[in-house]
C-alpha positions as CSV (number, residue, x, y, z in Angstrom):
1,M,-10.3,60.7,88.1
2,N,-7.0,61.1,86.4
3,Q,-7.0,61.2,82.5
4,K,-3.7,59.4,82.4
5,T,-3.0,55.7,83.0
6,R,-1.0,54.6,86.1
7,G,2.1,54.1,83.9
8,E,1.7,57.5,82.3
9,S,1.3,59.1,85.7
10,E,4.3,57.3,87.1
11,D,6.3,58.4,84.1
12,A,5.2,62.0,84.3
13,L,6.2,62.1,88.0
14,T,9.6,60.5,87.2
15,K,10.3,63.1,84.6
16,A,9.3,65.9,87.0
17,I,11.6,64.6,89.7
18,I,14.5,64.3,87.3
19,K,13.9,67.9,86.2
20,F,13.8,68.9,89.9
21,E,17.1,67.1,90.6
22,R,18.8,68.8,87.7
23,E,17.5,72.3,88.2
24,H,17.5,72.5,92.0
25,L,20.1,70.0,93.2
26,G,22.5,70.4,90.3
27,R,22.7,66.9,88.9
28,G,20.1,64.5,87.7
29,P,20.1,60.7,88.1
30,K,21.3,58.3,85.4
31,D,18.2,56.3,86.0
32,A,14.9,56.8,87.8
33,R,11.8,54.8,88.4
34,T,8.5,55.6,90.2
35,Y,6.1,53.2,91.7
36,F,2.6,53.9,93.2
37,I,1.8,51.7,96.3
38,D,-1.4,52.5,98.1
39,D,-0.9,56.1,99.5
40,M,2.9,56.0,98.9
41,I,5.0,57.0,95.9
42,L,8.3,55.2,95.8
43,I,11.0,56.9,93.7
44,R,14.3,55.1,93.0
45,L,17.1,57.2,91.6
46,S,20.5,55.9,90.6
47,G,23.7,57.4,89.5
48,L,23.4,60.6,91.6
49,M,26.8,61.0,93.2
50,T,29.4,63.3,91.8
51,S,33.1,62.3,91.4
52,A,33.9,64.4,94.5
53,E,31.2,62.7,96.5
54,S,32.5,59.3,95.5
55,M,36.0,60.2,96.8
56,L,34.5,61.6,100.0
57,A,32.4,58.5,100.5
58,R,35.6,56.4,101.1
59,D,35.4,56.8,104.8
60,K,32.6,56.9,107.5
61,T,32.9,60.7,108.1
62,G,32.6,61.5,104.4
63,Q,29.6,59.1,104.1
64,E,27.8,60.9,106.9
65,I,28.5,64.3,105.4
66,I,27.1,63.3,102.0
67,K,24.0,61.6,103.5
68,G,23.4,64.6,105.9
69,T,23.8,67.2,103.1
70,R,21.5,65.3,100.7
71,R,18.9,64.8,103.4
72,Q,19.0,68.5,104.3
73,L,18.6,69.5,100.6
74,M,15.5,67.4,100.3
75,E,14.0,68.9,103.5
76,V,14.5,72.5,102.3
77,S,13.2,71.5,98.9
78,R,10.0,70.0,100.3
79,P,7.7,72.9,99.0
80,L,9.0,72.3,95.5
81,I,8.3,68.5,95.7
82,E,4.9,69.2,97.2
83,Q,4.1,71.4,94.2
84,I,5.3,68.7,91.8
85,V,3.0,66.2,93.3
86,R,0.1,68.7,93.2
87,D,0.8,69.6,89.5
88,V,1.4,66.0,88.2
89,L,-1.2,64.1,90.3
90,G,-3.5,66.7,91.8
91,L,-2.8,65.3,95.3
92,D,-1.4,66.8,98.5
93,M,1.8,65.4,99.9
94,I,1.7,64.8,103.6
95,G,5.1,63.2,104.2
96,I,8.5,62.6,102.7
97,H,11.2,60.1,103.7
98,T,14.5,59.7,101.9
99,D,17.9,57.9,102.2
100,M,20.9,57.5,100.0
101,S,23.4,54.8,99.7
102,T,27.0,56.1,99.5
103,K,28.1,52.7,98.2
104,T,25.8,52.6,95.1
105,G,24.9,56.2,94.7
106,E,21.2,55.3,94.7
107,R,18.6,57.3,96.6
108,I,15.1,56.2,97.6
109,I,12.4,58.8,98.2
110,V,9.1,57.8,99.6
111,L,6.3,60.4,99.4
112,I,3.1,59.9,101.4
113,V,0.0,61.5,99.8
114,D,-3.4,62.3,101.1
115,R,-5.3,59.4,99.4
116,N,-4.8,56.0,97.9
117,L,-3.3,56.3,94.4
118,D,-5.5,53.4,93.1
119,E,-8.5,55.8,93.3
120,L,-6.9,57.8,90.5
121,F,-7.1,55.0,88.1
122,D,-10.4,53.2,88.8
């Protein structure tokens, strides 16, 4: 059983993801929230796009470039994210899903872990 409360664990994971974004992707979000739902971790990041990305996002081709690049960066960073989940929660990550809105600059990341998160806080 985890020594931290659900809120403390969600906060710790949020801080670790912000640090990952800053150190490995070059820019952190302006706001971030994490929610535990069964065996899923939902992370909502906002304020991610750079000024250059905002300009590029003005047309469909630019939007596709931004989304594709960001998706690829998350895929190659998967081992780092798996380690964050292991370090913060002591769980193994078995899946990652992500998408970004080029209109709002918000990204949603859904991590699937190897057990129900409620078990950590019983």
